[in-house]
C-alpha positions as CSV (number, residue, x, y, z in Angstrom):
1,M,0.1,-3.0,45.7
2,R,-1.5,0.5,45.9
3,R,0.6,3.3,44.5
4,T,1.2,6.5,46.5
5,W,2.1,9.7,44.9
6,N,4.0,12.8,45.9
7,L,4.3,15.0,42.9
8,N,6.5,17.4,44.9
9,I,5.2,20.4,42.8
10,D,3.2,23.4,43.8
11,F,0.1,24.5,42.0
12,R,-0.6,28.2,41.8
13,P,-3.9,29.5,43.1
14,F,-6.7,29.1,40.6
15,E,-8.1,32.3,39.0
16,P,-11.7,33.1,38.0
17,G,-12.5,33.6,34.3
18,T,-10.9,30.4,32.9
19,A,-12.3,26.9,33.2
20,L,-10.7,25.2,36.2
21,Y,-9.8,22.0,34.2
22,L,-7.9,24.1,31.7
23,Q,-5.9,25.9,34.5
24,I,-4.9,22.6,36.0
25,A,-3.9,21.2,32.6
26,E,-1.9,24.3,31.8
27,Q,0.0,24.1,35.1
28,I,0.8,20.4,34.5
29,I,2.2,21.3,31.0
30,E,4.4,23.9,32.7
31,K,5.8,21.2,35.0
32,I,6.4,18.9,32.1
33,R,8.2,21.5,30.0
34,Q,10.3,22.5,33.1
35,G,11.4,18.9,33.5
36,R,9.8,18.5,36.9
37,L,7.5,15.8,35.4
38,P,9.9,13.9,33.0
39,P,8.7,11.5,30.4
40,R,7.2,8.2,31.7
41,T,6.3,9.7,35.1
42,V,3.3,7.9,36.5
43,M,0.5,10.4,37.1
44,P,-1.8,10.1,40.1
45,G,-5.3,8.8,39.5
46,S,-8.1,11.3,39.1
47,R,-9.4,10.7,42.6
48,E,-6.0,11.1,44.2
49,L,-5.2,14.3,42.3
50,A,-8.7,15.7,42.9
51,A,-8.2,15.1,46.7
52,M,-4.7,16.7,46.5
53,L,-6.1,19.9,44.8
54,N,-9.5,19.8,46.6
55,V,-11.5,19.9,43.4
56,N,-14.2,17.7,41.8
57,R,-12.9,14.4,40.3
58,K,-14.7,15.2,37.0
59,T,-12.6,18.3,36.7
60,I,-9.4,16.2,36.8
61,V,-10.9,13.8,34.3
62,L,-11.5,16.7,31.9
63,S,-7.9,17.9,32.5
64,Y,-6.4,14.5,31.8
65,D,-8.6,14.1,28.6
66,E,-7.3,17.5,27.4
67,L,-3.7,16.6,28.1
68,I,-4.1,13.2,26.4
69,A,-5.7,14.7,23.3
70,Q,-2.8,17.2,23.0
71,G,-0.2,14.5,23.4
72,W,1.3,15.5,26.8
73,L,0.0,12.4,28.6
74,T,-0.7,8.8,27.5
75,T,-2.8,6.2,29.1
76,Q,-2.2,2.4,29.3
77,H,-5.0,0.0,30.0
78,R,-4.9,-1.2,33.6
79,R,-1.5,0.5,34.2
80,G,-2.4,4.1,34.6
81,T,-1.6,7.5,33.1
82,F,1.9,8.6,32.2
83,V,3.8,11.6,30.9
84,S,4.3,11.0,27.2
85,E,7.7,10.1,25.8
86,A,6.9,11.9,22.6
87,L,6.0,15.4,23.8
88,P,4.1,17.7,21.3
89,Y,6.5,20.6,21.8
90,P,10.3,20.5,22.5
91,A,11.8,22.3,25.5
92,K,12.6,25.9,24.9
93,T,16.1,26.5,23.5
94,Q,18.2,29.7,22.9
95,L,18.3,30.5,19.2
96,L,21.4,31.9,17.6
97,E,21.0,35.5,16.6
98,V,21.3,35.9,12.8
99,P,21.6,39.4,11.2
100,E,18.7,40.5,9.1
101,Q,19.1,40.3,5.4
102,D,16.9,41.1,2.4
103,L,16.3,37.8,0.7
104,A,14.5,37.2,-2.6
105,F,11.5,35.0,-2.4
106,S,8.7,34.1,-4.9
107,S,6.2,36.9,-5.2
108,H,3.3,34.3,-5.5
109,G,1.1,33.6,-2.5
110,Q,1.3,34.8,1.1
111,A,3.4,34.0,4.1
112,M,2.2,31.3,6.4
113,T,-0.3,32.6,9.0
114,T,1.4,32.9,12.4
115,L,-0.7,31.1,15.0
116,P,-1.1,32.7,18.4
117,T,1.2,31.4,21.2
118,Q,-1.4,31.8,23.9
119,K,-2.2,28.4,25.4
120,Y,-5.7,26.8,25.0
121,M,-7.0,29.2,22.4
122,L,-10.4,27.9,21.3
123,L,-10.4,27.5,17.5
124,L,-13.2,28.7,15.3
125,S,-12.7,26.6,12.2
126,E,-14.4,24.1,9.9
127,G,-14.4,21.4,12.6
128,L,-11.6,19.2,13.8
129,P,-12.0,15.4,14.4
130,D,-12.1,14.4,18.0
131,K,-9.1,12.2,18.7
132,R,-11.1,10.3,21.3
133,V,-13.1,8.6,18.5
134,I,-10.1,7.3,16.7
135,P,-9.7,3.4,17.1
136,Y,-6.0,3.5,17.9
137,D,-6.0,0.0,19.2
138,K,-7.5,-1.5,16.1
139,Y,-5.2,0.5,13.8
140,I,-2.1,-0.6,15.8
141,R,-3.1,-4.3,15.6
142,A,-3.7,-4.0,11.8
143,S,-0.4,-2.2,11.4
144,K,1.4,-5.0,13.3
145,R,-0.1,-7.6,10.9
146,A,0.8,-5.5,7.9
147,M,4.4,-5.1,9.2
148,A,4.8,-8.8,9.6
149,K,3.5,-9.3,6.1
150,V,5.9,-6.8,4.7
151,A,8.8,-8.3,6.6
152,R,8.2,-11.7,5.0
153,T,8.5,-10.2,1.5
154,A,11.9,-10.7,0.1
155,T,11.8,-7.7,-2.3
156,M,10.7,-4.1,-2.0
157,D,7.5,-3.1,-3.8
158,T,7.8,-0.7,-6.7
159,P,6.6,2.7,-5.5
160,D,3.1,3.6,-6.7
161,Y,2.6,7.3,-6.4
162,K,-1.2,6.9,-6.9
163,G,-1.4,4.5,-4.0
164,Q,-1.0,0.7,-4.1
165,P,-3.7,-1.0,-6.3
166,I,-5.3,-3.0,-3.5
167,F,-5.4,0.2,-1.4
168,R,-7.1,2.2,-4.2
169,E,-9.5,-0.7,-4.8
170,A,-10.6,-0.6,-1.1
171,V,-11.0,3.2,-1.2
172,A,-12.9,3.0,-4.5
173,S,-15.4,0.5,-2.9
174,L,-15.8,2.8,0.1
175,L,-16.5,5.8,-2.1
176,H,-19.0,3.8,-4.1
177,E,-20.9,2.7,-0.9
178,E,-20.8,6.1,0.9
179,C,-20.9,8.7,-1.9
180,G,-22.2,6.9,-5.0
181,F,-18.9,7.3,-6.8
182,N,-18.5,4.6,-9.4
183,V,-14.8,4.9,-10.1
184,G,-12.1,2.3,-11.0
185,I,-8.7,2.4,-9.5
186,E,-7.2,3.9,-12.6
187,H,-9.4,7.0,-11.9
188,L,-8.0,7.5,-8.4
189,C,-4.9,9.1,-6.9
190,L,-4.6,8.9,-3.1
191,T,-2.9,11.5,-1.0
192,R,-2.4,12.4,2.7
193,G,-5.5,14.5,3.1
194,L,-7.9,17.0,1.5
195,Q,-5.4,20.0,1.5
196,Q,-2.7,17.9,-0.3
197,S,-5.3,16.7,-2.8
198,I,-6.1,20.3,-3.6
199,Y,-2.4,21.2,-3.9
200,I,-1.5,18.3,-6.2
201,S,-4.6,18.9,-8.4
202,A,-3.7,22.5,-8.8
203,R,-0.1,21.7,-9.6
204,A,-1.2,19.3,-12.3
205,L,-3.7,21.7,-13.8
206,I,-2.7,25.3,-13.4
207,S,0.1,27.3,-14.9
208,P,1.1,30.9,-13.9
209,G,-1.3,33.4,-15.3
210,D,-4.3,31.1,-15.7
211,Y,-7.6,32.4,-14.6
212,V,-9.4,30.5,-11.8
213,I,-12.8,31.3,-10.4
214,F,-13.6,30.9,-6.7
215,E,-16.9,31.4,-4.8
216,R,-17.0,34.8,-3.1
217,W,-16.7,33.1,0.2
218,C,-14.3,30.1,0.0
219,P,-11.7,28.1,2.0
220,S,-8.8,30.5,2.5
221,E,-6.2,27.6,2.4
222,A,-7.4,26.4,-1.0
223,L,-7.3,30.0,-2.3
224,S,-3.7,30.3,-1.1
225,V,-2.7,27.2,-3.1
226,F,-3.8,28.8,-6.4
227,E,-2.3,32.2,-5.5
228,S,1.0,30.5,-4.7
229,L,1.0,29.0,-8.2
230,G,0.5,32.3,-9.9
231,A,-3.1,31.9,-10.8
232,R,-5.3,35.0,-11.5
233,I,-8.2,34.8,-9.1
234,L,-11.8,35.8,-10.0
235,F,-14.6,35.8,-7.5
236,A,-18.2,34.7,-8.5
237,D,-21.1,36.1,-6.5
238,M,-23.3,34.0,-4.3
239,D,-26.9,34.0,-3.1
240,G,-28.8,31.9,-0.6
241,A,-28.4,28.7,-2.8
242,G,-24.7,29.0,-3.4
243,V,-22.6,30.3,-6.2
244,R,-24.5,32.0,-9.0
245,D,-24.2,30.2,-12.3
246,D,-25.1,33.3,-14.3
247,D,-22.1,35.2,-12.7
248,V,-19.8,32.3,-13.5
249,E,-20.9,32.5,-17.1
250,M,-20.3,36.2,-17.3
251,L,-16.8,35.8,-15.9
252,C,-16.0,33.0,-18.3
253,R,-17.2,35.0,-21.3
254,H,-14.9,37.9,-20.3
255,H,-11.8,35.9,-19.4
256,P,-10.1,32.7,-20.6
257,V,-11.0,30.8,-17.5
258,K,-9.0,27.6,-16.9
259,A,-11.0,26.3,-13.9
260,I,-13.6,27.0,-11.2
261,F,-13.1,25.8,-7.6
262,V,-16.4,25.0,-5.9
263,T,-17.1,23.1,-2.6
264,H,-19.0,19.9,-3.2
265,Q,-21.8,18.5,-0.9
266,V,-22.0,21.6,1.3
267,Q,-20.7,25.0,0.5
268,Y,-17.7,26.2,2.6
269,P,-18.3,28.1,4.8
270,T,-22.1,28.8,4.4
271,T,-23.1,25.1,4.5
272,V,-25.8,25.5,1.8
273,S,-26.1,22.8,-0.9
274,L,-25.9,23.9,-4.5
275,P,-29.1,22.8,-6.3
276,V,-28.8,20.1,-8.9
277,S,-30.0,22.4,-11.6
278,R,-27.1,24.8,-11.0
279,R,-24.6,22.0,-10.8
280,K,-25.8,20.7,-14.2
281,R,-25.6,24.3,-15.6
282,L,-22.0,24.6,-14.5
283,L,-21.2,21.3,-16.1
284,R,-22.7,22.5,-19.4
285,L,-20.8,25.8,-19.2
286,A,-17.6,23.9,-18.6
287,E,-18.2,21.8,-21.7
288,E,-19.2,24.8,-23.8
289,L,-16.5,27.2,-22.6
290,N,-13.7,24.7,-22.1
291,F,-12.9,24.9,-18.4
292,H,-12.5,22.4,-15.5
293,I,-14.5,22.2,-12.3
294,L,-12.6,21.3,-9.2
295,A,-15.2,20.1,-6.7
296,A,-13.8,19.8,-3.2
297,D,-15.7,17.9,-0.5
298,Y,-15.4,19.5,3.0
299,S,-18.1,17.3,4.5
300,Q,-15.8,14.7,6.0
301,Q,-18.3,12.2,4.5
302,L,-20.7,12.9,7.4
303,Y,-24.3,13.4,6.3
304,F,-27.2,14.0,8.6
305,N,-30.8,13.5,7.5
306,R,-29.9,13.1,3.8
307,P,-27.6,10.9,1.7
308,A,-24.5,12.1,-0.1
309,M,-25.2,13.9,-3.4
310,A,-24.2,11.6,-6.3
311,P,-21.9,13.0,-9.1
312,V,-23.9,14.7,-11.9
313,A,-21.3,14.1,-14.6
314,T,-21.8,11.2,-16.9
315,G,-20.0,9.8,-20.0
316,N,-17.5,12.0,-21.7
317,M,-18.4,15.0,-19.4
318,R,-16.7,13.3,-16.4
319,K,-13.4,14.6,-17.5
320,R,-14.6,18.2,-16.8
321,I,-15.0,17.6,-13.0
322,I,-12.0,16.8,-10.8
323,Y,-13.4,15.5,-7.6
324,I,-11.3,16.1,-4.5
325,G,-12.0,14.9,-1.0
326,A,-10.9,12.9,2.0
327,L,-12.1,9.8,3.9
328,P,-13.6,10.4,7.4
329,S,-11.0,11.6,9.9
330,I,-11.1,8.5,12.1
331,L,-7.4,7.7,11.6
332,P,-4.3,9.2,13.3
333,A,-3.5,12.6,12.0
334,D,-0.5,11.5,10.0
335,R,-2.5,8.7,8.3
336,Q,-5.4,10.7,6.8
337,V,-6.4,9.7,3.3
338,G,-7.3,12.1,0.6
339,Y,-8.3,11.4,-3.0
340,I,-8.4,12.9,-6.4
341,A,-10.9,11.4,-9.0
342,N,-10.7,12.1,-12.7
343,T,-9.5,10.6,-16.0
344,P,-6.5,8.2,-16.0
345,Q,-4.6,10.8,-17.9
346,F,-5.1,13.5,-15.3
347,I,-4.4,11.0,-12.5
348,D,-1.1,10.2,-14.1
349,K,-0.2,13.9,-13.9
350,C,-1.2,14.0,-10.2
351,A,1.0,10.9,-9.6
352,R,3.9,12.7,-11.3
353,Q,3.5,15.7,-8.9
354,R,3.6,13.3,-5.9
355,Q,6.7,11.8,-7.4
356,L,8.3,15.2,-7.7
357,M,7.4,15.9,-4.0
358,G,9.1,12.6,-3.1
359,Q,5.9,11.5,-1.5
360,V,5.4,7.7,-1.2
361,D,3.1,6.3,1.4
362,D,4.5,3.4,3.3
363,P,3.1,-0.1,2.5
364,V,2.5,-0.8,6.2
365,S,0.1,2.1,6.6
366,Q,-1.7,1.4,3.3
367,S,-2.1,-2.3,4.1
368,A,-3.4,-1.5,7.6
369,I,-6.0,0.9,6.3
370,T,-7.0,-1.5,3.6
371,E,-7.7,-4.2,6.2
372,L,-9.8,-1.8,8.3
373,I,-11.9,-1.0,5.2
374,Q,-12.2,-4.6,4.0
375,T,-13.2,-6.0,7.4
376,G,-15.9,-3.2,7.9
377,E,-14.1,-1.7,10.9
378,F,-13.6,1.6,9.1
379,H,-17.3,1.8,8.3
380,R,-18.4,0.9,11.8
381,T,-16.1,3.4,13.4
382,A,-17.3,6.1,11.0
383,R,-20.9,5.3,11.9
384,R,-20.0,5.6,15.7
385,A,-18.3,8.9,15.1
386,S,-21.3,10.1,13.1
387,R,-23.6,9.4,16.0
388,I,-21.4,11.3,18.4
389,Y,-21.0,14.2,16.1
390,N,-24.7,14.3,15.4
391,L,-25.5,14.7,19.1
392,R,-22.9,17.5,19.3
393,R,-24.5,19.1,16.3
394,L,-27.9,19.1,17.9
395,N,-26.5,20.3,21.2
396,T,-24.7,23.1,19.5
397,A,-27.9,24.2,17.6
398,N,-29.8,24.3,20.9
399,L,-27.0,26.4,22.6
400,L,-26.9,28.8,19.7
401,A,-30.7,29.3,19.8
402,E,-30.6,29.9,23.6
403,Q,-27.5,32.1,23.8
404,L,-27.1,33.9,20.5
405,D,-30.5,34.2,18.9
406,D,-30.4,38.0,19.1
407,L,-26.9,38.2,17.6
408,V,-26.7,35.6,14.8
409,S,-28.8,33.5,12.5
410,F,-28.0,30.0,11.2
411,H,-29.5,27.0,9.6
412,M,-28.9,23.4,10.6
413,P,-26.0,21.9,8.5
414,E,-27.0,18.7,6.8
415,A,-23.4,17.6,6.4
416,G,-19.9,18.4,7.6
417,L,-18.6,19.4,11.0
418,F,-19.3,23.2,11.2
419,F,-22.0,25.9,11.5
420,W,-22.0,29.2,9.6
421,L,-23.3,31.9,11.9
422,T,-24.5,34.9,10.0
423,L,-23.9,38.0,12.1
424,K,-27.0,40.3,12.3
425,T,-24.5,43.2,12.7
426,P,-21.3,42.7,10.6
427,V,-18.3,43.4,12.8
428,P,-15.0,45.3,12.0
429,V,-12.5,42.5,11.4
430,Q,-9.6,43.9,13.5
431,E,-11.8,44.7,16.5
432,L,-13.3,41.3,16.4
433,I,-9.9,39.6,16.2
434,D,-8.6,41.7,19.1
435,K,-11.5,40.9,21.4
436,A,-11.5,37.3,20.4
437,E,-7.8,36.9,21.3
438,Q,-8.4,38.6,24.7
439,A,-11.1,36.0,25.3
440,G,-8.9,33.1,24.2
441,I,-10.5,32.4,20.8
442,Q,-8.6,32.0,17.5
443,L,-10.1,33.6,14.4
444,I,-7.3,33.3,11.9
445,Q,-9.1,32.5,8.7
446,H,-12.0,34.9,9.3
447,I,-9.9,37.7,8.1
448,H,-10.5,36.3,4.6
449,Y,-14.3,36.7,4.9
450,A,-14.2,40.4,5.6
451,G,-13.4,41.3,2.0
452,D,-13.2,45.0,0.9
453,S,-15.7,46.1,3.5
454,G,-13.4,45.3,6.4
455,R,-16.3,43.7,8.3
456,V,-16.8,40.1,9.1
457,P,-20.2,38.9,7.9
458,G,-20.3,35.6,9.8
459,L,-18.4,33.1,12.0
460,L,-17.4,29.5,11.1
461,L,-18.1,27.4,14.2
462,G,-16.7,23.8,14.2
463,Y,-18.5,21.6,16.8
464,S,-17.0,18.1,16.4
465,H,-13.9,18.5,18.6
466,L,-15.7,20.0,21.6
467,D,-17.8,18.2,24.1
468,D,-21.0,19.7,25.5
469,F,-19.3,21.5,28.4
470,Q,-16.6,22.9,26.1
471,M,-19.1,24.1,23.5
472,K,-21.2,25.9,26.1
473,E,-18.1,27.7,27.4
474,L,-17.1,28.7,23.8
475,I,-20.6,30.0,22.9
476,Q,-20.7,32.0,26.1
477,K,-17.4,33.6,25.2
478,I,-18.7,34.4,21.6
479,K,-21.7,36.1,23.2
480,Q,-19.5,38.2,25.4
481,I,-17.5,39.3,22.3
482,L,-20.5,40.1,20.1
483,V,-22.9,41.8,22.6
484,P,-21.0,45.2,22.5
485,F,-21.1,45.3,18.7
486,G,-24.9,44.7,18.7
487,E,-25.6,47.6,21.1
């Protein structure tokens, strides 16, 4: 029987300047938060709602895709689209007024960055995975089989803070196939993503007062981890090939350096690849001057036109490099898998840090991911995602060349999910942030790149989470922001 809908809600007139599908999505979110569209409400089909609003059906499809990606709506095969039962944000509540007090906090690190509250801010970042490529159905089926298996077990497994052995074995085989890592399970500690891997490694290695070298331009969240642990930060200069090994040597000979943090595969944010000769020189310096190298991989194991760079450390020198990374983001956000690879002794220290955090991954999730890896489904999904992202990478490069050629320069990234746009005219950081927020663009971490000059030298542009239409809109907004600075 055909359904008929009467939403009994009024849509405000649409305004120029903001994409129509975003305005429709925003108004639907308002109705959900007001309770006028309660959870499990059946939404009209795209044709019906398009007819009701007198807009193109593709506009409604984009609105629904946006709402599904954010978690406001869910879709069920052959049943329709529904208001989600697990909404991403709770209804507004009145908070109790608490008198202000001066409280004593740790002096290490900075307060968490406050994200803007404006809806639909476009994010300039290192690239977020597109939820639409995640194989939710296959993960759910694997989880059901894993849950049935766990239910048949009479006793609870002993917690393994490195990850269950069969899980580590599956991840080790994947790393060997994809990245050339030849590691046994005793050399691996698995975590819940790249950032947690960085945090646990730092906790296991660094003491307050230790000197740690970072590249002049580096991931701000990684830097914050070491600052929060009381590390003394030194910055090594960079050139067109990445961090300068001669500057690293100079810093190490003037300070008792404990570690250097570098970005492996592609430099973050500039996307250049450090030459093998410099990587080997850093390794020799680490052995001579007794420091560790933390090599973090921000590439998401996505490589275009070239294979992954194999580790350069061999034999006894392997202990000098702590490899940190994450598997491709093709799993639900709360099931991401990060890894730390080093000696069994250091891995034991990392496991102890996870234990202190009370962090044990559930056996159902580990078993489900293990099955996806062993059956090849993980690899196939990663390849499909790679093809999608490569098309978006090429489209983004074409749009940048067409729209921003007079304002920025860039080179095609060979790995990862982001471009680094070098501004031909560096821009005052606060003016850039103000204009970006007015245009609906979020530039949180770009404050970090301004340095002492107060001017932003470039923009980090993630392309993976935006389709062609959305990327075109974003680049047009970037152009509107930058044109006045170039005059």
